LUMKERO-676798 format. One record per atom (N, C-alpha, C): atom name; x, y, z. Coordinates in steps of 0.05 Angstrom, whole numbers. Layout:
// LUMKERO-676798
SITE site   east  north     up
SITE   CA      X      Y      Z
...
// end
This chain:
// LUMKERO-676798
SITE site   east  north     up
SITE    N    739    482   -300
SITE   CA    715    478   -318
SITE    C    690    479   -300
SITE    N    670    494   -309
SITE   CA    646    497   -293
SITE    C    629    471   -294
SITE    N    610    470   -275
SITE   CA    593    446   -274
SITE    C    576    444   -299
SITE    N    567    467   -310
SITE   CA    551    466   -335
SITE    C    566    454   -358
SITE    N    592    462   -360
SITE   CA    608    451   -382
SITE    C    613    421   -379
SITE    N    616    413   -354
SITE   CA    620    384   -349
SITE    C    595    368   -356
SITE    N    572    379   -350
SITE   CA    547    366   -356
SITE    C    543    364   -386
SITE    N    551    385   -401
SITE   CA    548    385   -430
SITE    C    567    364   -442
SITE    N    592    363   -431
SITE   CA    611    343   -442
SITE    C    601    315   -437
SITE    N    589    310   -413
SITE   CA    579    283   -407
SITE    C    557    275   -426
SITE    N    540    294   -432
SITE   CA    518    288   -451
SITE    C    528    282   -479
SITE    N    549    295   -487
SITE   CA    560    291   -514
SITE    C    573    264   -516
SITE    N    582    252   -493
SITE   CA    596    226   -495
SITE    C    577    204   -502
SITE    N    550    208   -498
SITE   CA    531    187   -504
SITE    C    519    193   -532
SITE    N    526    178   -552
SITE   CA    517    183   -579
SITE    C    488    172   -582
SITE    N    475    183   -603
SITE   CA    448    174   -609
SITE    C    448    144   -617
SITE    N    469    135   -630
SITE   CA    470    108   -638
SITE    C    471     89   -614
SITE    N    486     98   -593
SITE   CA    488     82   -569
SITE    C    461     81   -555
SITE    N    447    103   -555
SITE   CA    420    104   -542
SITE    C    401     85   -555
SITE    N    400     85   -582
SITE   CA    382     67   -596
SITE    C    391     38   -593
SITE    N    417     34   -591
SITE   CA    427      6   -586
SITE    C    417     -4   -559
SITE    N    417     13   -538
SITE   CA    408      5   -512
SITE    C    378     -1   -513
SITE    N    363     15   -528
SITE   CA    334     10   -531
SITE    C    330    -17   -544
SITE    N    346    -23   -565
SITE   CA    344    -49   -579
SITE    C    350    -72   -560
SITE    N    370    -69   -543
SITE   CA    377    -90   -524
SITE    C    355    -95   -504
SITE    N    342    -73   -494
SITE   CA    320    -76   -476
SITE    C    297    -91   -489
SITE    N    292    -84   -514
SITE   CA    271    -98   -529
SITE    C    277   -127   -532
SITE    N    303   -133   -537
SITE   CA    311   -161   -542
SITE    C    308   -178   -516
SITE    N    317   -166   -494
SITE   CA    316   -181   -469
SITE    C    287   -186   -460
SITE    N    269   -170   -469
SITE   CA    240   -174   -463
SITE    C    227   -192   -484
SITE    N    234   -189   -509
SITE   CA    221   -204   -530
SITE    C    227   -234   -530
SITE    N    252   -241   -523
SITE   CA    260   -269   -525
SITE    C    245   -286   -504
SITE    N    247   -279   -477
SITE   CA    232   -296   -458
SITE    C    202   -294   -461
SITE    N    192   -270   -470
SITE   CA    163   -267   -474
SITE    C    154   -285   -497
SITE    N    170   -286   -518
SITE   CA    163   -303   -541
SITE    C    163   -332   -534
SITE    N    182   -341   -517
SITE   CA    183   -369   -509
SITE    C    158   -376   -492
SITE    N    152   -359   -472
SITE   CA    129   -364   -455
SITE    C    103   -363   -470
SITE    N    102   -344   -489
SITE   CA     77   -341   -505
SITE    C     71   -365   -522
SITE    N     92   -377   -533
SITE   CA     88   -399   -552
SITE    C     87   -427   -539
SITE    N    101   -430   -516
SITE   CA    102   -456   -503
SITE    C     77   -461   -486
SITE    N     69   -441   -470
SITE   CA     48   -445   -451
SITE    C     21   -454   -464
SITE    N     13   -442   -487
SITE   CA    -12   -451   -499
SITE    C    -13   -480   -506
SITE    N     10   -493   -510
SITE   CA     11   -521   -518
SITE    C     -1   -539   -496
SITE    N     -1   -529   -471
SITE   CA    -11   -545   -449
SITE    C    -41   -542   -445
SITE    N    -53   -522   -458
SITE   CA    -82   -517   -454
SITE    C    -99   -541   -463
SITE    N    -94   -550   -487
SITE   CA   -111   -572   -499
SITE    C   -109   -598   -482
SITE    N    -85   -608   -476
SITE   CA    -85   -634   -461
SITE    C    -96   -631   -433
SITE    N    -91   -608   -420
SITE   CA   -100   -605   -392
SITE    C   -130   -602   -391
SITE    N   -141   -586   -409
SITE   CA   -170   -580   -409
SITE    C   -186   -603   -420
SITE    N   -177   -614   -443
SITE   CA   -193   -634   -457
SITE    C   -186   -663   -449
SITE    N   -161   -669   -444
SITE   CA   -153   -696   -437
SITE    C   -155   -701   -407
SITE    N   -144   -683   -391
SITE   CA   -144   -687   -362
SITE    C   -167   -673   -348
SITE    N   -184   -660   -364
SITE   CA   -210   -650   -355
SITE    C   -207   -628   -333
SITE    N   -186   -612   -336
SITE   CA   -184   -588   -320
SITE    C   -205   -568   -330
SITE    N   -217   -553   -311
SITE   CA   -234   -531   -321
SITE    C   -216   -508   -328
SITE    N   -227   -490   -345
SITE   CA   -211   -467   -352
SITE    C   -206   -449   -328
SITE    N   -225   -448   -310
SITE   CA   -222   -432   -286
SITE    C   -199   -442   -269
SITE    N   -196   -469   -265
SITE   CA   -174   -479   -249
SITE    C   -148   -476   -264
SITE    N   -149   -479   -291
SITE   CA   -124   -476   -306
SITE    C   -113   -447   -304
SITE    N   -131   -428   -305
SITE   CA   -121   -400   -304
SITE    C   -111   -392   -276
SITE    N   -113   -409   -256
SITE   CA   -102   -403   -230
SITE    C    -72   -399   -231
SITE    N    -59   -410   -252
SITE   CA    -30   -406   -254
SITE    C    -23   -377   -258
SITE    N    -41   -363   -272
SITE   CA    -37   -334   -276
SITE    C    -42   -319   -250
SITE    N    -62   -329   -234
SITE   CA    -68   -316   -209
SITE    C    -44   -318   -190
SITE    N    -32   -342   -189
SITE   CA     -8   -345   -171
SITE    C     14   -326   -180
SITE    N     19   -324   -206
SITE   CA     39   -306   -215
SITE    C     33   -277   -209
SITE    N      7   -270   -212
SITE   CA     -1   -242   -207
SITE    C      1   -235   -177
SITE    N     -6   -255   -160
SITE   CA     -4   -250   -131
SITE    C     26   -245   -124
SITE    N     44   -261   -135
SITE   CA     72   -257   -130
SITE    C     81   -229   -139
SITE    N     71   -221   -163
SITE   CA     78   -195   -173
SITE    C     67   -172   -156
SITE    N     42   -176   -147
SITE   CA     30   -155   -130
SITE    C     44   -151   -104
SITE    N     55   -173    -93
SITE   CA     70   -171    -68
SITE    C     97   -157    -73
SITE    N    109   -163    -96
SITE   CA    136   -153   -101
SITE    C    136   -124   -112
SITE    N    115   -116   -125
SITE   CA    115    -90   -139
SITE    C    121    -66   -121
SITE    N    108    -63    -98
SITE   CA    115    -40    -81
SITE    C    144    -40    -72
SITE    N    155    -63    -66
SITE   CA    183    -65    -57
SITE    C    202    -59    -80
SITE    N    194    -67   -105
SITE   CA    211    -61   -128
SITE    C    211    -31   -133
SITE    N    187    -19   -130
SITE   CA    186     10   -134
SITE    C    204     25   -115
SITE    N    205     18    -90
SITE   CA    222     31    -70
SITE    C    251     24    -76
SITE    N    256     -1    -85
SITE   CA    284     -9    -90
SITE    C    296      7   -113
SITE    N    280     15   -132
SITE   CA    290     30   -155
SITE    C    303     56   -146
SITE    N    295     67   -123
SITE   CA    306     92   -114
SITE    C    332     88    -98
SITE    N    337     63    -89
SITE   CA    360     58    -72
SITE    C    381     39    -84
SITE    N    372     21   -101
SITE   CA    390      1   -112
SITE    C    399      9   -139
SITE    N    424      3   -146
SITE   CA    435     10   -172
SITE    C    418     -3   -194
SITE    N    412     13   -215
SITE   CA    395      3   -237
SITE    C    407    -21   -251
SITE    N    433    -22   -253
SITE   CA    446    -45   -266
SITE    C    440    -71   -251
SITE    N    441    -69   -225
SITE   CA    436    -93   -209
SITE    C    407   -102   -212
SITE    N    388    -82   -211
SITE   CA    360    -88   -214
SITE    C    355   -100   -242
SITE    N    368    -90   -262
SITE   CA    364    -99   -289
SITE    C    374   -128   -292
SITE    N    397   -134   -280
SITE   CA    408   -161   -281
SITE    C    389   -181   -267
SITE    N    378   -173   -244
SITE   CA    360   -190   -229
SITE    C    335   -195   -246
SITE    N    325   -173   -259
SITE   CA    301   -176   -277
SITE    C    306   -195   -300
SITE    N    330   -193   -312
SITE   CA    337   -211   -334
SITE    C    337   -240   -325
SITE    N    347   -245   -301
SITE   CA    347   -273   -291
SITE    C    320   -283   -285
SITE    N    303   -267   -273
SITE   CA    276   -275   -266
SITE    C    258   -278   -291
SITE    N    264   -262   -312
SITE   CA    248   -263   -336
SITE    C    249   -291   -349
SITE    N    271   -306   -345
SITE   CA    273   -333   -356
SITE    C    253   -352   -343
SITE    N    243   -344   -319
SITE   CA    224   -361   -305
SITE    C    196   -352   -308
SITE    N    192   -330   -322
SITE   CA    166   -318   -324
SITE    C    148   -331   -345
SITE    N    122   -329   -341
SITE   CA    103   -340   -360
SITE    C     79   -321   -363
SITE    N     72   -314   -387
SITE   CA     50   -296   -392
SITE    C     34   -305   -416
SITE    N      8   -304   -414
SITE   CA     -8   -313   -436
SITE    C    -37   -302   -433
SITE    N    -52   -303   -454
SITE   CA    -79   -294   -453
SITE    C    -97   -319   -456
SITE    N   -123   -315   -449
SITE   CA   -142   -337   -451
SITE    C   -150   -343   -480
SITE    N   -139   -327   -499
SITE   CA   -147   -330   -527
SITE    C   -139   -357   -538
SITE    N   -116   -369   -528
SITE   CA   -106   -394   -539
SITE    C   -126   -416   -534
SITE    N   -136   -418   -510
SITE   CA   -156   -439   -504
SITE    C   -181   -436   -520
SITE    N   -189   -411   -525
SITE   CA   -213   -405   -540
SITE    C   -209   -411   -570
SITE    N   -188   -401   -582
SITE   CA   -183   -405   -610
SITE    C   -179   -434   -617
SITE    N   -170   -450   -598
SITE   CA   -166   -479   -602
SITE    C   -193   -492   -608
SITE    N   -215   -480   -600
SITE   CA   -241   -492   -606
SITE    C   -252   -483   -633
SITE    N   -239   -464   -646
SITE   CA   -249   -452   -671
SITE    C   -230   -456   -694
SITE    N   -204   -459   -689
SITE   CA   -184   -460   -710
SITE    C   -164   -483   -705
SITE    N   -149   -489   -725
SITE   CA   -128   -510   -722
SITE    C   -105   -499   -706
SITE    N    -88   -517   -695
SITE   CA    -66   -508   -680
SITE    C    -46   -491   -696
SITE    N    -45   -497   -722
SITE   CA    -28   -481   -740
SITE    C    -37   -452   -741
SITE    N    -64   -449   -744
SITE   CA    -75   -422   -745
SITE    C    -71   -408   -719
SITE    N    -74   -422   -697
SITE   CA    -70   -410   -670
SITE    C    -42   -401   -667
SITE    N    -23   -417   -677
SITE   CA      5   -409   -676
SITE    C     11   -385   -693
SITE    N     -1   -383   -716
SITE   CA      3   -360   -734
SITE    C     -8   -335   -721
SITE    N    -31   -338   -708
SITE   CA    -43   -315   -694
SITE    C    -25   -306   -672
SITE    N    -13   -325   -657
SITE   CA      6   -318   -637
SITE    C     30   -302   -648
SITE    N     39   -310   -672
SITE   CA     61   -296   -685
SITE    C     53   -268   -693
SITE    N     29   -265   -703
SITE   CA     18   -239   -710
SITE    C     16   -221   -685
SITE    N      9   -233   -663
SITE   CA      7   -219   -638
SITE    C     35   -208   -630
SITE    N     55   -224   -634
SITE   CA     82   -215   -629
SITE    C     90   -191   -646
SITE    N     83   -191   -671
SITE   CA     88   -169   -689
SITE    C     73   -144   -679
SITE    N     48   -148   -672
SITE   CA     32   -126   -662
SITE    C     44   -114   -637
SITE    N     54   -131   -619
SITE   CA     67   -122   -594
SITE    C     92   -105   -600
SITE    N    107   -114   -620
SITE   CA    132    -99   -627
SITE    C    124    -71   -637
SITE    N    104    -69   -654
SITE   CA     96    -43   -664
SITE    C     83    -27   -641
SITE    N     67    -41   -625
SITE   CA     53    -27   -603
SITE    C     71    -15   -583
SITE    N     92    -29   -575
SITE   CA    111    -19   -555
SITE    C    126      5   -565
SITE    N    134      4   -591
SITE   CA    148     27   -602
SITE    C    130     51   -605
SITE    N    106     47   -616
SITE   CA     88     69   -621
SITE    C     76     80   -595
SITE    N     75     62   -574
SITE   CA     64     71   -548
SITE    C     81     94   -536
SITE    N    107     91   -538
SITE   CA    124    113   -528
SITE    C    120    139   -542
SITE    N    117    137   -569
SITE   CA    112    161   -585
SITE    C     85    174   -577
SITE    N     65    157   -573
SITE   CA     39    167   -565
SITE    C     40    182   -538
SITE    N     53    170   -519
SITE   CA     55    183   -492
SITE    C     70    209   -494
SITE    N     91    210   -511
SITE   CA    107    235   -513
SITE    C     91    257   -527
SITE    N     75    250   -547
SITE   CA     62    271   -563
SITE    C     34    278   -553
SITE    N     20    258   -542
SITE   CA     -8    263   -536
SITE    C    -15    260   -506
SITE    N      4    251   -490
SITE   CA     -1    249   -461
SITE    C    -15    223   -453
SITE    N    -19    220   -427
SITE   CA    -30    195   -416
SITE    C    -59    190   -424
SITE    N    -76    210   -421
SITE   CA   -105    206   -426
SITE    C   -111    198   -454
SITE    N   -100    212   -474
SITE   CA   -105    205   -502
SITE    C    -93    178   -509
SITE    N    -69    173   -499
SITE   CA    -56    147   -505
SITE    C    -71    124   -494
SITE    N    -81    126   -470
SITE   CA    -97    105   -458
SITE    C   -124    102   -471
SITE    N   -135    124   -481
SITE   CA   -160    123   -497
SITE    C   -156    107   -522
SITE    N   -133    111   -535
SITE   CA   -126     96   -559
SITE    C   -123     66   -553
SITE    N   -110     60   -530
SITE   CA   -106     32   -522
SITE    C   -133     19   -516
SITE    N   -151     34   -504
SITE   CA   -178     24   -498
SITE    C   -193     17   -524
SITE    N   -191     34   -544
SITE   CA   -204     28   -570
SITE    C   -193      3   -583
SITE    N   -166     -1   -581
SITE   CA   -154    -24   -592
SITE    C   -163    -50   -578
SITE    N   -165    -48   -551
SITE   CA   -174    -71   -536
SITE    C   -204    -78   -542
SITE    N   -220    -57   -545
SITE   CA   -248    -62   -552
SITE    C   -251    -75   -579
SITE    N   -235    -66   -598
SITE   CA   -236    -78   -625
SITE    C   -226   -107   -624
SITE    N   -205   -112   -608
SITE   CA   -194   -140   -606
SITE    C   -214   -159   -594
SITE    N   -228   -150   -573
SITE   CA   -248   -168   -561
SITE    C   -272   -171   -579
SITE    N   -279   -150   -594
SITE   CA   -301   -152   -614
SITE    C   -294   -174   -635
SITE    N   -269   -176   -642
SITE   CA   -260   -196   -661
SITE    C   -264   -224   -650
SITE    N   -258   -227   -624
SITE   CA   -262   -253   -611
SITE    C   -291   -261   -608
SITE    N   -308   -241   -603
SITE   CA   -337   -246   -602
SITE    C   -347   -255   -629
SITE    N   -336   -242   -650
SITE   CA   -344   -250   -677
SITE    C   -336   -279   -683
SITE    N   -311   -286   -675
SITE   CA   -301   -313   -680
SITE    C   -318   -333   -665
SITE    N   -327   -326   -641
SITE   CA   -343   -345   -625
SITE    C   -369   -352   -637
SITE    N   -378   -336   -656
SITE   CA   -404   -340   -669
SITE    C   -401   -355   -695
SITE    N   -376   -362   -703
SITE   CA   -371   -376   -728
SITE    C   -367   -406   -724
SITE    N   -371   -422   -745
SITE   CA   -366   -451   -742
SITE    C   -336   -456   -743
SITE    N   -328   -480   -735
SITE   CA   -300   -488   -733
SITE    C   -287   -486   -761
SITE    N   -263   -474   -762
SITE   CA   -248   -474   -787
SITE    C   -257   -453   -807
SITE    N   -275   -435   -800
SITE   CA   -285   -415   -819
SITE    C   -263   -396   -827
SITE    N   -262   -388   -853
SITE   CA   -241   -370   -862
SITE    C   -243   -343   -848
SITE    N   -268   -333   -844
SITE   CA   -272   -307   -831
SITE    C   -261   -308   -802
SITE    N   -262   -331   -790
SITE   CA   -251   -334   -763
SITE    C   -221   -330   -763
SITE    N   -208   -340   -783
SITE   CA   -179   -337   -786
SITE    C   -171   -308   -789
SITE    N   -186   -294   -807
SITE   CA   -181   -266   -812
SITE    C   -186   -249   -787
SITE    N   -209   -255   -774
SITE   CA   -215   -241   -749
SITE    C   -194   -246   -727
SITE    N   -183   -271   -727
SITE   CA   -162   -278   -708
SITE    C   -137   -261   -712
SITE    N   -130   -258   -738
SITE   CA   -107   -241   -744
SITE    C   -112   -212   -735
SITE    N   -136   -202   -741
SITE   CA   -144   -175   -733
SITE    C   -142   -172   -702
SITE    N   -152   -192   -688
SITE   CA   -150   -192   -659
SITE    C   -121   -189   -650
SITE    N   -104   -205   -662
SITE   CA    -76   -205   -654
SITE    C    -63   -177   -658
SITE    N    -69   -165   -681
SITE   CA    -57   -138   -686
SITE    C    -68   -117   -667
SITE    N    -95   -116   -664
SITE   CA   -107    -96   -647
SITE    C    -97    -99   -618
SITE    N    -96   -124   -608
SITE   CA    -87   -129   -581
SITE    C    -58   -122   -577
SITE    N    -42   -129   -597
SITE   CA    -13   -122   -596
SITE    C     -8    -93   -596
SITE    N    -24    -77   -611
SITE   CA    -20    -48   -613
SITE    C    -26    -35   -586
SITE    N    -42    -48   -569
SITE   CA    -49    -37   -543
SITE    C    -32    -47   -521
SITE    N    -13    -64   -527
SITE   CA      2    -77   -505
SITE    C     19    -58   -489
SITE    N     25    -35   -500
SITE   CA     41    -15   -486
SITE    C     26     -5   -461
SITE    N      0     -8   -461
SITE   CA    -16      3   -438
SITE    C     -9    -10   -412
SITE    N      0    -35   -412
SITE   CA      7    -49   -388
SITE    C     37    -56   -387
SITE    N     52    -52   -408
SITE   CA     80    -58   -408
SITE    C     97    -32   -402
SITE    N     95    -13   -419
SITE   CA    109     13   -414
SITE    C     91     34   -402
SITE    N     64     30   -404
SITE   CA     45     49   -394
SITE    C     49     56   -364
SITE    N     52     36   -346
SITE   CA     55     43   -318
SITE    C     78     62   -312
SITE    N    100     58   -326
SITE   CA    123     76   -321
SITE    C    117    104   -330
SITE    N    105    107   -354
SITE   CA     98    134   -364
SITE    C     78    147   -345
SITE    N     57    132   -337
SITE   CA     37    144   -320
SITE    C     47    152   -293
SITE    N     65    136   -281
SITE   CA     76    142   -255
SITE    C     91    169   -256
SITE    N    107    173   -276
SITE   CA    122    198   -278
SITE    C    105    221   -286
SITE    N     86    217   -305
SITE   CA     69    239   -315
SITE    C     50    249   -293
SITE    N     39    231   -278
SITE   CA     18    238   -259
SITE    C     29    244   -231
SITE    N     51    233   -223
SITE   CA     60    236   -196
SITE    C     88    249   -194
SITE    N    101    254   -217
SITE   CA    127    268   -216
SITE    C    150    249   -213
SITE    N    174    259   -221
SITE   CA    198    242   -220
SITE    C    206    234   -192
SITE    N    200    251   -172
SITE   CA    208    246   -145
SITE    C    194    221   -133
SITE    N    169    218   -140
SITE   CA    153    195   -130
SITE    C    150    173   -150
SITE    N    164    175   -172
SITE   CA    160    156   -194
SITE    C    165    127   -186
SITE    N    187    122   -171
SITE   CA    193     94   -164
SITE    C    172     81   -147
SITE    N    164     95   -126
SITE   CA    144     84   -108
SITE    C    117     81   -122
SITE    N    109    101   -136
SITE   CA     83    101   -150
SITE    C     82     80   -172
SITE    N    105     75   -185
SITE   CA    107     54   -205
SITE    C    101     27   -192
SITE    N    111     23   -168
SITE   CA    106     -2   -153
SITE    C     76     -5   -148
SITE    N     63     16   -139
SITE   CA     34     15   -133
SITE    C     17     11   -159
SITE    N     26     24   -180
SITE   CA     11     20   -206
SITE    C     14     -9   -215
SITE    N     39    -20   -212
SITE   CA     43    -48   -219
SITE    C     27    -66   -201
SITE    N     24    -58   -175
SITE   CA      7    -74   -157
SITE    C    -22    -75   -166
SITE    N    -32    -52   -175
SITE   CA    -60    -51   -185
SITE    C    -64    -69   -209
SITE    N    -45    -68   -228
SITE   CA    -46    -85   -251
SITE    C    -46   -114   -244
SITE    N    -28   -121   -225
SITE   CA    -26   -149   -217
SITE    C    -51   -159   -203
SITE    N    -63   -143   -187
SITE   CA    -88   -151   -173
SITE    C   -110   -155   -194
SITE    N   -112   -137   -213
SITE   CA   -132   -140   -234
SITE    C   -128   -166   -250
SITE    N   -103   -172   -256
SITE   CA    -97   -196   -271
SITE    C   -103   -221   -255
SITE    N    -97   -219   -229
SITE   CA   -102   -242   -211
SITE    C   -132   -249   -209
SITE    N   -148   -228   -210
SITE   CA   -177   -232   -208
SITE    C   -188   -239   -236
SITE    N   -179   -225   -256
SITE   CA   -191   -228   -283
SITE    C   -187   -255   -296
SITE    N   -163   -267   -292
SITE   CA   -158   -293   -306
SITE    C   -177   -315   -296
SITE    N   -179   -320   -270
SITE   CA   -198   -341   -261
SITE    C   -227   -333   -265
SITE    N   -233   -307   -263
SITE   CA   -260   -298   -267
SITE    C   -270   -305   -295
SITE    N   -252   -301   -315
SITE   CA   -259   -308   -342
SITE    C   -265   -338   -344
SITE    N   -249   -355   -332
SITE   CA   -254   -383   -332
SITE    C   -280   -391   -319
SITE    N   -286   -378   -297
SITE   CA   -311   -384   -283
SITE    C   -335   -377   -300
SITE    N   -334   -353   -312
SITE   CA   -357   -344   -329
SITE    C   -360   -363   -353
SITE    N   -337   -371   -365
SITE   CA   -339   -389   -388
SITE    C   -350   -416   -379
SITE    N   -342   -426   -355
SITE   CA   -352   -452   -346
SITE    C   -382   -451   -340
SITE    N   -392   -428   -331
SITE   CA   -420   -426   -325
SITE    C   -437   -420   -349
SITE    N   -425   -410   -371
SITE   CA   -441   -403   -394
SITE    C   -426   -412   -420
SITE    N   -412   -393   -432
SITE   CA   -397   -400   -457
SITE    C   -375   -379   -461
SITE    N   -358   -384   -481
SITE   CA   -337   -365   -488
SITE    C   -349   -338   -497
SITE    N   -371   -339   -512
SITE   CA   -383   -315   -522
SITE    C   -392   -297   -499
SITE    N   -405   -308   -479
SITE   CA   -414   -293   -456
SITE    C   -390   -282   -441
SITE    N   -369   -298   -438
SITE   CA   -345   -290   -424
SITE    C   -332   -266   -438
SITE    N   -331   -267   -464
SITE   CA   -319   -244   -479
SITE    C   -336   -219   -476
SITE    N   -362   -222   -475
SITE   CA   -379   -198   -470
SITE    C   -373   -186   -443
SITE    N   -370   -203   -423
SITE   CA   -363   -193   -396
SITE    C   -336   -179   -397
SITE    N   -316   -191   -411
SITE   CA   -290   -178   -412
SITE    C   -291   -151   -427
SITE    N   -308   -150   -447
SITE   CA   -312   -125   -461
SITE    C   -323   -103   -442
SITE    N   -342   -111   -426
SITE   CA   -354    -92   -407
SITE    C   -333    -83   -387
SITE    N   -317   -102   -377
SITE   CA   -296    -95   -357
SITE    C   -276    -76   -369
SITE    N   -268    -81   -394
SITE   CA   -248    -64   -407
SITE    C   -258    -36   -409
SITE    N   -283    -33   -418
SITE   CA   -295     -7   -422
SITE    C   -297      8   -396
SITE    N   -307     -5   -375
SITE   CA   -310      7   -349
SITE    C   -282     14   -337
SITE    N   -264     -4   -338
SITE   CA   -237      0   -327
SITE    C   -222     23   -340
SITE    N   -222     24   -366
SITE   CA   -208     45   -380
SITE    C   -223     72   -376
SITE    N   -249     72   -375
SITE   CA   -264     96   -370
SITE    C   -257    108   -343
SITE    N   -256     92   -322
SITE   CA   -248    101   -296
SITE    C   -219    112   -296
SITE    N   -201     97   -310
SITE   CA   -173    106   -311
SITE    C   -171    133   -325
SITE    N   -183    136   -348
SITE   CA   -181    160   -363
SITE    C   -193    184   -348
SITE    N   -216    180   -335
SITE   CA   -228    201   -319
SITE    C   -209    209   -297
SITE    N   -197    190   -283
SITE   CA   -178    195   -261
SITE    C   -154    211   -271
SITE    N   -144    203   -295
SITE   CA   -120    217   -306
SITE    C   -127    247   -312
SITE    N   -151    251   -324
SITE   CA   -159    278   -330
SITE    C   -162    295   -305
SITE    N   -174    283   -284
SITE   CA   -177    298   -259
SITE    C   -150    305   -246
SITE    N   -131    286   -247
SITE   CA   -105    291   -235
SITE    C    -90    313   -250
SITE    N    -92    313   -277
SITE   CA    -79    333   -293
SITE    C    -92    361   -288
SITE    N   -118    362   -284
SITE   CA   -131    387   -277
SITE    C   -121    397   -250
SITE    N   -118    379   -231
SITE   CA   -108    387   -204
SITE    C    -79    397   -207
SITE    N    -63    384   -223
SITE   CA    -36    393   -227
SITE    C    -35    422   -238
SITE    N    -51    427   -259
SITE   CA    -52    454   -270
SITE    C    -61    475   -250
SITE    N    -81    467   -234
SITE   CA    -91    486   -213
SITE    C    -70    491   -192
SITE    N    -55    470   -184
SITE   CA    -34    473   -164
SITE    C    -12    491   -175
SITE    N     -4    486   -200
SITE   CA     18    502   -212
SITE    C     10    532   -214
SITE    N    -16    537   -221
SITE   CA    -25    564   -223
SITE    C    -26    578   -196
SITE    N    -34    563   -175
SITE   CA    -34    574   -148
SITE    C     -6    580   -138
SITE    N     13    562   -144
SITE   CA     41    567   -136
SITE    C     53    591   -150
SITE    N     45    594   -176
SITE   CA     55    617   -192
SITE    C     44    643   -181
SITE    N     18    642   -173
SITE   CA      6    666   -162
SITE    C     19    674   -135
SITE    N     25    654   -118
SITE   CA     38    659    -93
SITE    C     66    671    -97
SITE    N     80    661   -117
SITE   CA    106    671   -123
SITE    C    106    700   -133
SITE    N     85    706   -149
SITE   CA     82    734   -159
SITE    C     75    753   -137
SITE    N     60    744   -117
SITE   CA     52    762    -95
SITE    C     73    764    -74
SITE    N     92    745    -74
SITE   CA    112    746    -53
SITE    C    131    770    -56
// end
């Protein structure tokens, strides 16, 4: 039997149902620990900030410590993906995910505008948005490419921060704040693919499959550094002024960051097309 026939037979042994089942398992292993961390961690914001008088800047240092650890590990993980069996890496990731914690500054902010019940419901809506966002993100990358997909994510983030700015201008317990909070959760959740599955798509799309593992590590490093700086910076700005001013700063950072990213992606894609055309011309002249 030829190699081509063997490859065809191997492909046929993996059914579509099995493929979707594996995608569901991946979603489940990420959703469960993420949901636990997302719902437990905000419960500590109120007592630490209001009762024990931690500043929001010092409280957000927990995210900085986590991001620093991630930034150190990311390049090594990227290289390890090329050398270590994926099953082993996946099992290690599952074990470490139980120790992970991830959250946004929105919980501490919404606690000043809404009841804890409303904040919890908004967190649940965010989870729904993330589920839709992660699934739709893959479709967007496949059909529209990196630049357009990240432009969509940028629009969703801008809308989500705009909702928080609107909430910051409302009195405590206002109905419009609750509605805007739900809108924030959906918009932010729809864009979550930009930093969850986005790095993997961008690494392969922009740098090729050969360099995907290493470049994924460096992309993850960049995300981690940004998170390490952004979390305490938000707390510092809020401490010096107010939540409203801090959200305006975050809005500016999001617009500038995504603009630079999208421009860089467009330039890289142009270079790729030029390189392919040059190689094709050399091949024709050879």
